[in-house]
C-alpha positions as CSV (number, residue, x, y, z in Angstrom):
1,M,102.3,79.8,59.0
2,N,106.0,78.5,58.7
3,E,107.9,81.6,58.1
4,Q,110.5,80.6,60.7
5,K,112.0,77.5,58.1
6,K,114.0,78.9,55.7
7,V,114.3,76.5,52.3
8,A,116.8,76.5,49.7
9,F,114.7,75.6,46.6
10,V,116.9,74.6,43.5
11,T,115.3,73.9,40.1
12,N,116.1,75.0,36.6
13,M,113.8,78.0,35.7
14,C,110.5,79.5,36.6
15,T,107.7,79.2,34.0
16,H,104.2,80.2,33.3
17,Y,102.9,77.0,35.1
18,V,104.9,77.3,38.2
19,V,105.2,81.1,39.4
20,K,101.9,80.6,41.3
21,L,102.9,78.0,43.4
22,F,106.4,79.6,43.7
23,E,104.3,82.4,45.0
24,L,102.1,80.6,47.4
25,L,105.2,78.3,48.6
26,S,106.7,81.3,49.6
27,K,103.9,82.7,51.7
28,E,104.2,79.5,53.9
29,Y,108.2,79.2,54.3
30,K,111.2,81.5,54.0
31,V,112.1,80.1,50.5
32,D,115.2,81.3,48.5
33,F,114.8,79.9,44.9
34,Y,117.7,79.1,42.9
35,F,117.2,78.5,39.3
36,T,120.1,77.0,37.1
37,G,118.9,76.8,33.8
38,G,116.8,78.7,31.2
39,D,118.7,77.3,28.4
40,E,117.9,74.0,27.6
41,D,117.2,72.4,24.3
42,Y,113.6,72.0,24.7
43,W,113.0,75.6,25.8
44,D,112.1,78.1,23.1
45,K,113.4,81.0,24.0
46,R,111.3,83.4,23.0
47,N,108.9,82.4,25.9
48,N,109.2,84.7,29.2
49,L,111.6,83.3,31.9
50,W,109.4,84.1,34.9
51,T,109.7,86.1,38.2
52,G,106.9,86.5,40.8
53,N,106.4,87.6,44.4
54,F,109.3,85.5,45.5
55,N,113.1,85.7,46.2
56,G,114.5,84.2,43.4
57,Q,117.8,84.3,41.3
58,Y,119.1,82.6,38.2
59,L,122.6,81.2,38.6
60,R,125.5,82.0,36.0
61,G,127.3,78.6,35.1
62,F,129.1,77.0,32.4
63,R,129.1,73.9,30.2
64,I,131.6,71.4,30.1
65,F,129.9,69.2,28.0
66,K,126.5,69.7,26.3
67,K,124.6,68.1,29.4
68,F,126.5,69.2,32.3
69,K,126.5,72.7,33.3
70,I,128.0,73.9,36.6
71,T,126.8,76.7,38.7
72,P,129.3,77.8,41.0
73,Q,127.0,79.8,42.9
74,L,125.3,77.1,44.4
75,L,128.0,77.2,47.1
76,E,125.9,79.6,48.7
77,L,124.1,76.6,50.1
78,W,127.1,75.7,52.2
79,Y,127.2,78.6,54.3
80,K,123.6,79.8,54.5
81,D,121.5,77.9,57.3
82,Y,118.6,76.3,55.5
83,D,116.2,74.3,57.6
84,F,115.6,72.0,54.4
85,F,116.3,71.3,50.7
86,I,114.1,71.3,47.8
87,K,115.4,69.8,44.2
88,T,114.1,69.0,41.2
89,I,115.2,65.9,39.3
90,E,117.1,67.9,36.7
91,N,120.7,68.8,36.1
92,R,123.6,66.5,36.3
93,F,125.8,68.8,38.7
94,A,122.9,70.3,41.0
95,L,120.9,66.8,41.8
96,P,123.8,65.5,43.4
97,F,125.5,68.7,44.6
98,V,122.2,69.7,46.8
99,F,122.0,66.1,47.5
100,L,125.2,66.0,49.1
101,T,124.9,68.9,50.8
102,A,121.9,68.4,52.8
103,K,123.0,65.1,53.7
104,I,126.3,66.5,55.0
105,K,124.6,69.4,57.0
106,K,122.0,66.8,58.3
107,R,119.2,68.8,57.0
108,P,116.1,67.1,55.3
109,F,116.4,66.7,51.6
110,I,113.2,66.7,49.5
111,L,113.1,65.7,45.6
112,W,110.5,67.0,43.2
113,T,110.5,64.6,40.3
114,Q,108.0,64.0,36.9
115,L,109.9,60.8,35.6
116,W,108.3,57.7,35.2
117,M,110.4,56.1,33.1
118,H,114.4,56.0,33.7
119,P,115.8,56.9,30.2
120,R,117.6,54.4,28.3
121,T,120.8,56.4,27.1
122,F,124.1,55.3,28.0
123,F,124.7,57.8,30.7
124,H,121.4,57.4,32.3
125,R,122.1,53.6,32.3
126,F,125.6,54.3,33.8
127,F,124.0,56.3,36.6
128,Y,120.9,54.5,37.2
129,G,122.4,53.1,40.5
130,F,123.1,56.6,41.7
131,M,119.7,57.5,40.8
132,K,118.0,55.0,43.1
133,F,120.6,55.8,45.6
134,I,118.8,59.1,45.8
135,Y,115.4,57.8,45.5
136,R,116.1,55.9,48.8
137,H,117.8,58.3,50.8
138,C,115.5,61.2,49.9
139,D,113.2,62.1,53.1
140,A,110.3,62.7,51.1
141,I,109.5,62.7,47.3
142,I,106.8,64.9,45.5
143,V,105.5,63.5,42.3
144,Y,103.6,65.1,39.7
145,G,100.8,62.1,39.9
146,P,99.9,58.6,40.5
147,H,102.0,57.6,37.3
148,V,105.3,58.7,39.1
149,K,104.3,57.3,42.6
150,N,103.8,53.7,41.1
151,Y,107.0,53.9,38.8
152,L,108.5,55.0,42.4
153,M,106.9,52.0,44.2
154,D,108.0,49.6,41.4
155,L,111.7,50.3,42.5
156,K,110.9,49.3,46.2
157,I,110.9,52.9,47.5
158,P,108.7,53.2,50.3
159,E,104.9,54.3,49.5
160,H,104.7,56.3,52.7
161,K,107.5,58.9,51.9
162,I,106.0,59.9,48.4
163,F,103.8,62.6,47.7
164,I,101.2,63.5,45.3
165,A,101.2,67.4,44.3
166,P,98.7,67.3,41.2
167,Q,100.5,69.1,38.4
168,S,99.0,72.4,37.9
169,M,99.2,75.8,36.5
170,D,97.6,79.4,37.0
171,N,94.2,78.6,35.3
172,E,93.4,82.3,34.9
173,Q,96.2,83.0,32.4
174,F,94.3,80.4,30.1
175,N,90.7,80.6,30.9
176,R,90.3,84.0,29.8
177,P,86.9,84.4,27.4
178,V,87.5,84.7,23.6
179,G,84.0,86.6,22.2
180,D,82.6,84.7,18.9
181,E,83.9,88.1,16.8
182,E,87.4,87.3,18.0
183,K,86.9,83.6,17.3
184,Q,85.7,84.4,13.5
185,R,88.2,87.2,12.8
186,L,91.1,84.5,14.1
187,L,89.5,81.8,11.8
188,Q,89.6,84.1,8.9
189,E,92.7,85.1,9.5
190,L,93.8,81.6,9.3
191,N,91.5,80.8,6.5
192,L,89.8,77.9,8.9
193,S,86.3,79.1,8.6
194,G,84.1,76.1,8.2
195,K,87.1,73.7,9.2
196,K,87.2,71.2,12.0
197,I,90.2,72.2,14.0
198,V,92.8,69.5,15.4
199,L,95.3,71.8,17.6
200,Y,98.5,70.1,18.5
201,V,101.1,72.5,20.7
202,G,104.6,71.9,21.8
203,R,108.1,70.9,20.1
204,L,107.9,69.2,16.6
205,E,110.2,66.2,17.8
206,E,109.7,62.7,17.0
207,C,109.0,61.9,20.9
208,K,105.6,63.7,20.1
209,G,104.1,61.1,17.8
210,L,102.9,63.7,15.5
211,I,103.3,61.3,12.2
212,Y,100.7,58.9,14.2
213,L,98.4,62.1,14.3
214,M,98.8,63.0,10.6
215,E,98.4,59.3,9.5
216,A,95.1,59.2,11.8
217,I,93.9,62.6,10.2
218,S,94.4,61.5,6.9
219,W,91.9,58.7,7.2
220,L,89.0,61.2,8.3
221,E,88.5,62.7,4.4
222,D,84.8,63.2,4.9
223,L,85.1,65.3,7.8
224,N,86.9,68.9,6.7
225,V,89.7,68.6,9.1
226,S,92.5,71.1,9.4
227,L,95.3,70.2,11.8
228,L,97.1,73.1,13.5
229,L,100.3,72.7,14.6
230,I,101.8,75.5,17.1
231,G,105.6,75.1,17.8
232,T,108.8,74.8,16.3
233,G,111.5,71.7,16.2
234,T,113.5,69.8,14.3
235,Q,110.9,67.7,12.4
236,K,109.1,70.6,10.8
237,S,110.7,69.7,7.5
238,F,109.9,66.3,7.7
239,L,106.1,67.0,8.6
240,E,105.9,69.5,6.1
241,K,106.5,66.6,3.5
242,K,104.5,64.2,5.4
243,S,101.3,66.3,5.4
244,K,101.5,66.7,1.5
245,E,102.1,62.9,0.9
246,L,99.3,62.1,3.1
247,S,97.0,65.0,1.8
248,V,96.6,66.6,5.3
249,R,95.9,70.3,5.5
250,T,98.1,71.1,8.1
251,L,98.9,74.8,9.1
252,F,102.5,75.3,11.1
253,L,102.1,78.4,12.9
254,G,105.5,78.3,14.7
255,H,105.8,79.8,18.2
256,I,103.3,81.7,19.6
257,S,103.9,83.2,23.0
258,N,102.4,81.7,26.0
259,E,100.1,84.6,26.6
260,E,98.7,84.6,23.2
261,L,98.0,80.8,23.5
262,Y,94.5,80.6,24.7
263,R,92.8,82.3,21.8
264,Y,93.9,79.1,19.7
265,Y,92.5,76.8,22.1
266,A,89.2,78.9,21.9
267,L,88.8,77.8,18.4
268,T,89.9,74.1,18.8
269,D,87.6,71.2,18.5
270,V,90.0,68.8,19.8
271,F,93.0,68.7,21.2
272,V,95.5,66.1,20.4
273,L,98.9,65.4,22.8
274,P,100.3,62.1,20.8
275,S,103.5,61.6,22.5
276,I,105.5,58.4,22.2
277,T,107.9,56.7,24.3
278,T,111.8,56.9,23.0
279,A,115.1,56.0,24.7
280,N,115.5,59.2,26.5
281,F,111.8,60.7,26.6
282,K,108.3,59.7,28.3
283,E,106.1,62.7,28.5
284,P,106.3,63.6,32.3
285,W,102.7,65.6,32.2
286,G,102.1,67.8,29.4
287,I,100.9,70.9,30.9
288,V,99.3,72.1,27.3
289,V,96.5,69.4,28.3
290,N,96.1,71.8,31.2
291,E,96.0,74.7,28.7
292,A,93.6,73.8,26.4
293,M,91.0,72.3,29.0
294,N,90.8,75.8,30.4
295,Q,89.3,76.4,27.0
296,G,87.0,73.8,27.2
297,C,88.8,71.6,24.7
298,P,88.1,67.7,24.6
299,V,91.7,66.1,24.4
300,V,92.7,63.0,23.0
301,A,96.1,61.9,24.2
302,T,98.2,58.5,24.2
303,D,99.2,56.4,27.4
304,A,102.8,58.0,27.1
305,V,101.2,61.2,28.4
306,G,101.6,61.9,31.9
307,A,98.3,63.8,32.3
308,A,96.6,61.0,30.3
309,V,97.4,58.5,33.2
310,G,97.9,60.7,36.0
311,G,93.9,61.6,36.3
312,L,93.8,64.6,34.1
313,V,91.9,62.8,31.0
314,I,89.0,60.9,31.9
315,Q,88.3,58.5,29.6
316,G,85.3,58.8,27.8
317,K,84.2,62.1,30.0
318,N,86.4,65.1,28.8
319,G,88.6,62.8,25.9
320,F,90.4,59.6,24.9
321,V,93.4,57.8,26.0
322,V,94.6,55.7,23.4
323,P,97.7,53.2,23.0
324,E,101.1,55.1,21.9
325,R,102.2,54.6,18.3
326,N,98.6,54.0,17.2
327,S,97.4,56.0,14.2
328,F,93.8,54.3,14.1
329,A,92.9,54.3,17.6
330,L,93.9,58.1,17.4
331,K,91.6,58.3,14.3
332,E,88.6,56.4,16.2
333,A,89.1,58.8,19.0
334,L,89.0,61.9,16.7
335,E,86.2,60.4,14.9
336,K,84.2,59.9,18.0
337,I,84.5,63.5,19.0
338,L,84.0,65.6,15.8
339,K,81.3,63.3,14.1
340,D,79.1,64.0,17.3
341,D,78.4,67.5,18.1
342,V,76.4,66.3,21.8
343,L,79.8,64.3,22.9
344,K,81.9,67.1,21.8
345,S,79.9,69.7,23.6
346,Q,79.6,67.8,26.8
347,M,83.5,66.8,26.8
348,A,84.1,70.7,26.5
349,A,82.0,71.0,29.5
350,E,83.5,68.5,31.3
351,S,87.3,69.7,30.3
352,K,86.2,73.3,32.0
353,K,84.6,71.7,34.9
354,N,87.3,69.0,35.7
355,I,90.4,71.7,35.2
356,E,88.8,73.9,38.2
357,D,90.1,71.7,40.7
358,W,93.8,71.2,39.2
359,T,95.1,74.4,40.9
360,P,98.6,75.6,42.6
361,R,96.6,75.4,45.9
362,Q,96.4,71.8,45.9
363,T,99.5,71.1,44.7
364,L,100.7,73.1,47.3
365,K,99.3,71.1,49.7
366,G,101.4,68.0,48.4
367,F,104.5,70.1,49.2
368,I,103.4,70.9,52.7
369,K,102.6,67.3,53.4
370,A,105.9,66.2,52.5
371,I,107.5,68.8,54.0
372,E,106.0,68.1,57.0
373,F,106.6,64.4,56.8
374,A,110.2,65.2,55.9
375,C,111.2,67.4,58.8
376,G,109.0,65.4,61.4
377,A,111.2,62.1,60.3
378,T,114.6,64.0,60.3
379,Q,113.5,65.1,64.1
380,K,112.6,61.7,65.2
381,S,116.2,59.9,63.4
């Protein structure tokens, strides 16, 4: 046990997929969690911000620009005696503040990052040098998967201080059984009985590549496919128009709470995450892939999805990884699964089997290795 070590863990919020990890980490160390967000553009405010069996607080703050939020309560970090600091990569105020606090107090600083492409906006280009400075002067870096590790190594960050903590969630939230009667009732409510269902869950935004998915489905005329879209976003009207132009039977279900999503995954023949790379976005992971696999969904994702290139989607086993912005490749992958019930069943079984190993306890192991390395390296220096 490491209860003697006091930790300040600063991140934006606690969601359904990190709460278990935070609870496990709090059993290993004496952790104070500081949450600086919860009001991000990408976060649907109808989803719960979680709390758990750990010491955490949401900090009040104010914005001076849309993307720049100041949280004065972080000043607590100056006068509390923490042994080390952990910070996630987001927040243009909190990240440099926590980094500088750790360096001035001569305490280990550990970065937890999911980025595997530096955004190409004016702001991000301007501060690219500063971000590389933080990477190089972290005592350890925790990453979602090998795709992030490879990105950092391309920036000449030493491999020995990069630790993979596989992106996971509490699988029990999404692997709950859904009986045949419940499935049939929901199918009837949605008027989807007898249809092959392709599901997408997430924001309805350009970076999610949904137009390519619609084009792909429009070429599957003989398969009686229905596209089920769960989520909200600025592209809804555009996608509604496109679905009519392409004659794609599409149901826009809007927001469904995380607590209810597992039922919709259980109805699905194929789950698709067709994300694309944009100037300010490259899908860090796609936790919806974890969620879908818990209900035995075969998965089709693009090579711009972290979960697809980070080891969760295994080509030809539990799904297919296809090139981004390629409607034809999406169509071929969907066709292979939807036309072959044996393959679909095999992939469903592989999804359920594979996701069993992607747990918060596995993620915790990566954290502990990074912490032990960072604290050991600091003591030697």
